[in-house]
C-alpha positions in Angstrom: 34.2 -4.9 12.7 36.4 -5.2 16.7 34.7 -7.6 19.8 33.5 -4.7 21.4 31.1 -4.0 18.5 30.2 -7.1 17.7 29.0 -7.1 21.3 27.6 -3.7 21.8 25.4 -4.6 18.5 24.3 -8.2 19.5 23.4 -6.7 22.8 20.7 -3.5 21.0 19.5 -6.4 18.7 18.7 -8.4 21.7 17.3 -5.5 23.6 15.1 -4.7 20.3 13.8 -8.2 19.8 13.1 -8.5 23.3 10.6 -5.5 23.7 9.2 -6.2 20.3 8.1 -9.4 21.0 6.9 -9.0 24.1 5.0 -6.4 22.4 4.0 -8.7 20.5 2.1 -11.3 22.9 1.0 -8.5 25.2 -0.9 -6.7 21.7 -2.4 -10.6 21.0 -3.7 -11.2 24.8 -4.9 -7.6 24.9 -6.7 -8.6 21.5 -8.7 -11.7 22.8 -12.3 -11.2 23.8 -12.4 -13.7 26.5 -9.3 -12.9 28.6 -10.9 -11.1 32.0 -7.8 -8.1 32.3 -9.4 -7.0 29.2 -10.0 -3.4 29.0 -13.5 -2.2 28.0 -14.5 1.1 29.7 -16.3 2.9 25.9 -19.0 2.4 26.2 -21.8 1.3 22.9 -22.7 5.6 22.0 -26.0 5.8 21.0 -26.2 7.4 18.0 -22.9 9.1 15.6 -22.6 12.7 16.2 -20.7 13.1 13.1 -19.1 11.6 10.0 -16.1 12.7 8.9 -14.9 13.3 5.8 -12.9 10.9 3.4 -10.4 13.1 1.6 -9.2 9.3 -0.5 -10.8 9.8 -3.8 -13.4 7.5 -4.5 -14.2 5.7 -8.2 -18.3 5.1 -8.5 -17.2 2.6 -11.7 -16.0 0.1 -8.9 -19.7 0.3 -7.7 -21.3 -1.5 -9.8 -18.2 -4.7 -10.1 -18.3 -4.9 -6.1 -22.3 -5.5 -6.6 -21.6 -7.8 -8.8 -18.9 -9.9 -6.7 -16.4 -8.7 -9.1 -13.6 -7.8 -6.1 -10.0 -6.4 -7.4 -7.6 -5.1 -4.8 -4.0 -4.9 -5.0 -3.5 -6.3 -8.4 -5.4 -9.3 -8.0 -9.0 -10.1 -8.2 -11.3 -12.9 -6.8 -15.4 -13.6 -7.2 -17.5 -14.5 -5.3 -19.8 -16.3 -6.8 -22.9 -15.5 -4.4 -20.8 -15.5 -1.2 -19.3 -13.2 1.1 -16.2 -11.9 0.1 -15.5 -12.4 3.9 -15.9 -16.5 3.5 -13.6 -16.9 0.0 -9.7 -17.2 0.0 -7.9 -14.1 0.0 -5.9 -14.3 -2.6 -2.9 -12.7 -1.3 -2.3 -11.3 2.0 -3.0 -7.2 0.1 -5.7 -8.3 -1.8 -6.8 -9.4 2.6 -5.7 -5.9 3.5 -7.6 -3.9 1.2 -10.7 -6.1 2.0 -11.0 -6.1 5.2 -10.0 -2.3 5.7 -13.3 -1.6 3.8 -12.0 1.2 2.4 -13.6 0.7 -1.0 -16.7 1.7 0.5 -16.1 5.4 -0.7 -16.4 3.8 -3.9 -20.8 2.7 -3.6 -20.7 6.2 -2.2 -19.3 8.2 -5.2 -22.5 5.9 -6.8 -24.8 7.7 -4.9 -27.4 5.1 -5.3 -29.8 3.7 -3.5 -28.3 0.5 -4.7 -25.1 1.1 -3.7 -26.1 2.0 -0.2 -28.4 -1.1 -0.3 -24.9 -2.8 -1.3 -22.9 -1.7 1.5 -25.4 -1.8 4.4 -25.5 -5.8 3.1 -21.4 -6.2 3.3 -21.1 -5.0 6.6 -23.9 -6.4 8.1 -22.0 -10.0 6.5 -19.0 -9.0 7.9 -20.9 -8.4 11.6 -22.2 -11.3 11.2 -19.1 -13.9 10.4 -17.4 -12.3 13.1 -15.3 -11.2 10.2 -13.1 -8.9 13.1 -11.2 -12.7 13.8 -9.3 -12.7 10.7 -5.8 -13.1 11.5 -5.7 -10.1 8.9 -8.4 -8.2 10.0 -7.4 -8.3 13.6 -3.8 -6.7 12.5 -3.5 -2.4 13.6 -3.3 -1.6 11.0 -6.8 -2.7 9.3 -8.2 -2.5 12.4 -7.5 1.3 12.2 -8.3 1.6 8.8 -12.0 -0.5 8.8 -12.9 2.1 12.0 -12.0 5.1 9.9 -13.5 4.0 6.6 -17.2 3.0 8.9 -17.2 6.1 10.7 -16.1 8.4 7.3 -18.9 6.4 5.1 -21.9 6.3 7.9 -24.1 8.2 6.0 -23.5 5.8 3.3 -24.3 2.7 5.5 -26.7 4.2 8.1 -29.2 5.5 5.1 -32.3 3.9 5.4 -30.5 1.4 7.6 -33.7 0.2 10.3 -33.5 0.6 14.2 -32.3 -3.3 14.7 -29.0 -2.7 12.0 -28.1 0.6 13.2 -27.4 -1.2 17.3 -25.7 -3.9 15.3 -23.1 -1.2 13.5 -22.6 0.6 16.5 -22.0 -2.5 18.7 -19.9 -3.8 16.1 -18.1 -0.6 15.6 -17.7 -0.4 19.7 -15.8 -3.5 20.1 -13.7 -2.6 17.2 -12.5 0.7 19.2 -12.2 -1.4 22.4 -9.9 -3.6 20.5 -7.9 -0.8 19.0 -7.4 1.5 22.4 -6.2 -2.5 24.1 -3.5 -2.7 21.6 -2.5 1.1 20.8 0.1 1.0 23.0 1.9 -2.4 21.7 1.1 -1.6 18.0 4.3 -1.5 16.5 6.3 1.9 17.0 6.1 4.5 13.9 3.1 4.7 11.0 1.3 2.0 12.5 0.6 3.2 16.4 0.2 7.0 14.8 -2.6 5.8 12.8 -4.0 3.9 16.2 -4.1 6.7 17.8 -5.6 9.4 15.6 -8.8 7.1 14.8 -9.3 6.9 18.9 -9.9 10.3 18.4 -11.3 10.4 15.1 -13.5 7.8 17.3 -14.0 9.9 20.2 -15.3 12.6 18.4 -17.8 11.4 16.1 -19.6 8.8 18.7 -21.5 9.9 21.6 -21.1 10.0 24.9 -16.9 9.8 24.7 -15.6 12.2 26.7 -13.4 10.0 28.3 -12.2 8.2 25.6 -11.3 11.8 24.2 -9.6 13.0 27.1 -7.5 10.0 26.4 -6.9 9.7 22.6 -6.3 13.5 21.8 -3.4 13.6 24.9 -2.1 10.4 23.2 -2.1 12.1 19.5 -0.5 14.9 20.8 2.7 12.3 22.2 2.6 10.8 18.8 2.8 13.6 16.9 5.4 15.1 19.1 7.6 12.1 18.7 6.9 11.4 15.6 6.8 14.7 13.4 9.7 16.3 13.6 10.8 19.6 14.1 10.9 20.4 9.7 7.8 18.4 9.3 9.5 15.4 7.8 8.2 12.2 9.1 10.3 10.0 11.8 10.5 7.2 9.2 11.9 9.2 6.8 8.8 7.9 3.8 7.9 11.5 2.2 4.9 8.7 1.1 4.0 8.9 4.8 3.3 12.7 5.1 0.6 12.6 2.3 -1.1 9.7 4.2 -0.8 11.8 7.5 -2.5 14.6 6.4 -5.2 12.9 5.0 -6.3 11.6 7.9 -5.3 14.6 10.2 -6.9 17.4 7.9 -10.4 15.6 9.1 -9.3 15.0 11.9 -9.0 18.7 12.3 -12.6 19.7 11.2 -14.2 17.1 13.9 -12.4 19.3 16.0 -14.0 22.4 14.4 -17.7 20.6 13.7 -17.5 19.3 17.7 -16.9 23.5 18.5 -14.2 21.7 20.1 -10.3 23.6 20.2 -8.1 21.4 18.2 -4.7 20.5 20.4 -1.5 22.7 19.5 0.2 19.7 18.7 -2.3 19.1 16.2 -1.8 22.4 14.6 1.7 22.0 15.0 2.2 19.1 13.4 -0.3 20.2 10.6 1.5 23.7 9.7 5.5 21.4 9.7 3.9 19.0 7.5 2.5 21.3 4.5 5.7 22.9 3.1 7.3 19.9 3.4 5.5 18.2 1.0 6.8 20.9 -2.0 9.6 19.5 -0.7 9.7 16.3 -2.4 8.1 17.7 -5.6 9.8 17.3 -8.5 8.5 19.6 -11.5 6.1 16.5 -13.0 4.3 16.6 -9.8 5.7 13.7 -8.5 7.4 12.5 -5.5 11.0 11.8 -4.9 11.7 8.1 -4.2 13.1 7.8 -1.0 13.2 5.2 1.9 9.5 3.1 1.0 8.3 6.2 -1.5 6.4 3.8 -4.0 4.3 5.5 -7.0 2.5 9.4 -6.1 -0.8 9.4 -5.2 -1.7 12.1 -7.3 -5.6 12.6 -6.6 -4.8 12.5 -3.1 -1.7 14.8 -3.0 -3.4 17.4 -4.9 -6.0 17.3 -2.1 -3.8 17.5 0.2 -2.3 20.2 -1.3 -5.0 22.4 -1.1 -5.2 22.6 1.8 -1.7 24.8 1.8 -2.6 28.2 2.8 1.4 29.1 1.8 2.4 27.2 -1.3 5.5 29.2 -1.9 8.7 28.5 -1.8 9.5 25.1 -0.4 12.3 24.8 1.9 15.9 24.0 0.6 17.2 22.2 4.1 15.7 19.2 5.8 18.5 18.3 8.4 15.9 16.5 11.0 14.7 14.9 8.2 18.1 14.5 6.5 17.6 15.9 3.0 18.8 18.8 0.6 16.7 20.1 -2.2 18.8 22.4 -5.0 16.8 24.3 -7.2 17.9 26.0 -9.7 15.7 27.8 -13.4 13.3 24.8 -13.0 15.9 22.0 -12.6 15.3 20.2 -8.9 18.1 18.1 -7.5 17.0 16.1 -4.3 19.4 13.8 -2.1 19.4 11.7 1.1 21.9 13.3 3.6 20.5 11.6 6.8 21.1 8.9 8.3 19.0 5.9 9.0 15.4 5.8 11.4 15.7 4.3 15.0 15.7 0.4 14.5 12.0 0.4 15.3 11.1 2.3 12.7 13.4 1.4 10.8 11.3 -2.2 8.6 10.9 0.1 5.4 13.7 2.3 5.9 16.7 1.7 2.5 20.4 1.9 2.7 20.4 5.0 0.1 22.6 7.5 2.6 24.0 10.3 -0.6 21.6 8.9 -3.1 19.6 11.7 -5.1 17.1 12.6 -8.0 17.2 15.1 -10.9 14.8 16.7 -13.2 14.7 18.9 -15.6 11.0 21.0 -15.6 8.3 17.9 -15.9 11.6 15.7 -17.0 12.7 13.1 -14.1 16.0 12.1 -15.5 18.0 10.1 -12.5 15.6 8.7 -9.9 16.0 5.8 -7.1 14.0 3.3 -8.0 11.8 3.4 -5.1 8.7 0.7 -4.5 5.3 -0.8 -6.3 2.6 -0.4 -5.3 1.7 -4.5 -4.9 3.8 -6.9 -4.4 6.1 -4.4 -1.7 7.0 -7.8 0.1 8.5 -9.2 -2.8 10.3 -6.1 -3.8 11.4 -4.6 -0.7 14.7 -7.2 0.1 16.3 -5.5 -3.9 14.6 -2.4 -3.1 16.1 -1.7 -0.4 20.2 -2.1 -1.3 21.9 0.4 -1.8 22.5 -0.7 -5.2 19.0 0.4 -6.2 19.5 4.1 -4.8 21.8 6.8 -7.1 24.5 6.7 -4.9 27.7 4.6 -4.7 28.1 0.7 -3.1 31.5 -0.6 -1.9 31.8 -4.0 -2.6 28.6 -4.5 -4.0 27.5 -4.8 -0.6 25.1 -2.3 1.5 25.3 1.2 3.5 23.3 -0.5 6.0 23.4 -4.1 7.8 19.5 -5.2 7.8 18.6 -8.2 10.6 19.0 -11.4 8.4 16.7 -14.8 8.0 15.5 -17.1 9.8 13.0 -16.9 13.3 14.2 -13.2 13.9 12.8 -12.3 10.5 10.1 -14.1 11.4 9.5 -12.0 14.2 10.6 -8.0 13.9 11.0 -8.3 9.7 13.8 -7.0 8.2 15.1 -3.7 10.5 18.2 -1.8 9.6 21.0 -2.8 12.4 23.4 -0.7 11.2 24.5 2.2 8.7 25.5 5.0 8.5 26.2 6.7 12.1 27.6 10.1 10.9 26.3 12.3 8.4 28.4 15.5 7.6 26.4 18.1 5.4 27.8 21.5 4.4 25.7 24.1 2.5 26.8 26.8 0.3 26.6 29.6 -2.6 28.9 29.9 -4.2 28.6 32.7 -7.8 25.2 32.4 -7.9 25.1 28.5 -7.3 24.2 26.1 -4.7 27.0 23.1 -3.0 25.9 20.7 -0.9 28.3 18.5 0.4 28.0 15.4 2.2 30.0 13.1 3.6 28.8 9.0 5.6 31.1 6.9 7.3 28.4 3.8 6.1 31.0 1.6 5.5 33.7 3.0 7.7 33.7 0.0 10.5 33.0 -3.5 7.1 35.5 -1.7 4.5 37.2 0.8 6.5 36.6 3.9 3.5 34.3 6.7 3.8 32.3 8.1 0.9 31.3 12.4 0.2 30.3 13.0 -2.2 28.9 16.7 -3.7 26.9 18.2 -6.0 26.2 21.9 -8.0 23.6 23.1 -9.4 24.3 26.5 -12.0 22.1 29.6 -11.6 20.6 28.7 -15.4 19.7 24.9 -13.9 21.6 23.6 -17.1 24.3 22.1 -15.7 24.9 19.4 -12.3 28.4 18.9 -11.3 29.2 15.8 -8.8 31.9 14.8 -7.7 32.2 11.4 -6.1 35.4 10.9 -3.4 36.4 7.4 -1.4 38.8 8.0 1.6 40.2 5.9 4.0 37.8 5.7 7.1 41.3 5.9 9.7 44.5 7.2 8.4 45.7 9.7 5.3 46.6 6.7 2.3 44.8 3.2 1.6 47.1 0.7 3.4 45.5 -2.4 2.0 43.3 -3.7 4.3 41.0 -1.4 3.1 38.0 -2.7 0.4 37.7 -0.1 -2.1 36.4 -1.1 -5.3 33.2 0.8 -5.7 30.5 1.5 -8.3 28.8 4.5 -9.0 24.9 4.4 -10.2 23.1 7.0 -11.6 19.8 4.9 -12.4 17.1 6.8 -15.1 13.8 7.1 -15.6 12.2 4.7 -17.8 11.2 7.5 -20.2 14.2 8.7 -20.8 16.0 7.3 -23.9 20.3 6.7 -22.5 23.1 6.1 -25.8 27.1 6.2 -24.9 29.4 7.9 -26.9 32.2 6.3 -28.9 34.7 8.2 -26.2 33.5 5.8 -23.9 32.9 8.3 -20.8 30.0 10.5 -22.7 26.2 9.4 -22.0 23.5 11.4 -24.6 20.6 11.9 -22.7 17.3 12.0 -24.7 14.0 13.8 -22.7 10.5 12.5 -24.0 9.9 16.2 -24.3 12.6 16.7 -27.1 15.2 17.8 -24.6 18.8 16.4 -24.5 21.3 15.9 -21.9 25.1 15.0 -21.5 26.1 12.6 -18.9 29.9 13.0 -19.2 32.8 11.3 -16.4 36.2 11.8 -17.7 39.1 9.9 -17.8 36.8 7.2 -16.5 34.6 4.4 -17.9 30.6 4.7 -18.1 28.5 2.0 -18.5 25.0 1.5 -19.6 23.1 -1.2 -18.0 19.9 -2.3 -17.3 17.5 -1.1 -14.7 14.5 -1.8 -13.4 11.8 1.3 -12.2 10.1 0.0 -9.3 8.2 2.9 -8.6 5.7 3.5 -12.1 2.1 3.9 -11.8 1.1 1.1 -14.4 4.1 -1.6 -12.1 7.3 -2.4 -12.6 9.2 -1.0 -15.4 12.3 -1.4 -17.2 15.1 1.4 -17.4 18.6 1.9 -17.5 21.4 2.7 -15.4 24.8 4.7 -15.6 27.4 2.9 -13.9 30.8 4.0 -13.4 33.1 1.3 -11.6 36.7 1.4 -9.8 39.3 1.6 -7.0 39.7 3.7 -4.8 42.9 2.7 -3.5 44.1 4.3 -7.6 41.0 6.5 -8.6 39.7 8.0 -5.1 37.6 11.2 -6.8 34.9 10.7 -9.9 34.5 14.1 -11.4 31.1 13.8 -13.4 28.6 16.4 -15.0 24.7 16.6 -16.3 24.8 19.2 -18.8 21.6 20.4 -20.8 22.5 20.4 -24.8 20.6 21.7 -27.9 22.5 20.2 -29.9 23.4 16.5 -30.0 27.2 17.1 -30.1 29.5 16.6 -27.0 30.0 20.0 -24.9 33.3 21.5 -24.6 34.3 21.0 -20.3 
């Protein structure tokens, strides 16, 4: 990097850290109840007008565990031994977030018994009386927003059979939480967290009586954030496919709440939902699972099915999502989904991966090539490894990632690990030849540091039985390698854990057996192919051991790598 680039990078980082730190200080100050400048313009409502639908699935069998004082969240179990769950130490941060979000109320509602209603009311009362909102985890914007939504959606469970004293206490506490969220909303972290805060305020204003002023403000803010965060092709600005599911699970009830109040939903809300729905189909493989890009973990099958039930179009998914930075190629049941986009803006890149030109490939209901993805629990522990380019099915140079993340130390503790630098220019070309779809893309994520540009192409045959690919490594400036470039590469194809892979004796061919008995052959002529260990983080039951196909070489001596996946009815080497 030149000295000019270094100074520009430092200035950009300093500006980001200063703004991030100022928003954090302001949010904490605005949330303190003792400060005189606290905004408190939301009146305590006389009643709740409506209870919005909770579109997330409840499990009635868990109601008994909660009643017995056994709280199992995020892979951890805590027994209260007769105490309130809000008095015991959190076994983990994720456990605390799950407890204080009150999302588990849906399990009590699913039980549908008087005992479950009484238990829910007692636990909510515990939190109010113990001033649970002072818990640092419970005060975080995302947790506070989730708690407000849970209380609103589960209000019939909580308030049925309640006396007037508890009803008034509940309404006062709910109003205080809405005030708190309104105070800190402008200073919450950009991206999904801020959008969640605006959705929550809008929903609260629709559900609570006497909130005309809040409804006007919240509706305007919701429209602004939707226009800012939902891209023209329906993707989210974070580039995380899973965010679409979470957003729709909250936006659809808000739309219903507007109709229940006989109020027209804002056009930005309707337009956002209409754009997002087709993208759900864009990211799906044949088995219904989402492709694993930029923070996507296990696909919540029940939630996805619920959201898809509201999709009126239900047609063939779009193939080109240029604003989100993805491409989809589909033929006869075979699907290729590729990341062909730049990283999101630094303020929204805390979960984004260095996966430019990575792809996933499936045949029917079998996923063959995947990215490692993210686990459902212990995300913080796995995040550094999962975000690296080596965890994606693409090429790495010199064992480094195509993006640079903010390092450790005080800066990481203050603002996390956003992407500091990544591909600045990604060129994408899509065409059709002889009935086959071809996508070619190039990124410059390694150009400044290593002097090399990576180009990859995919060609899926019309009958879906053959996927041809090519990786090329060329100098960023000039026509030939001069010796100043760092050009040792490793091209990785992470395999789904249900796949069995065996290398054949020729050294450049791998036989791939799918669980349905279908067989594919991977071959890369004239290069050595290895099978190495990998880990599939996004499995439903937690990380699973898997394998990866790896091709190593030097861009100086072998700048072009050609590879093919071809379906084989018999386990034999095809004639290529």
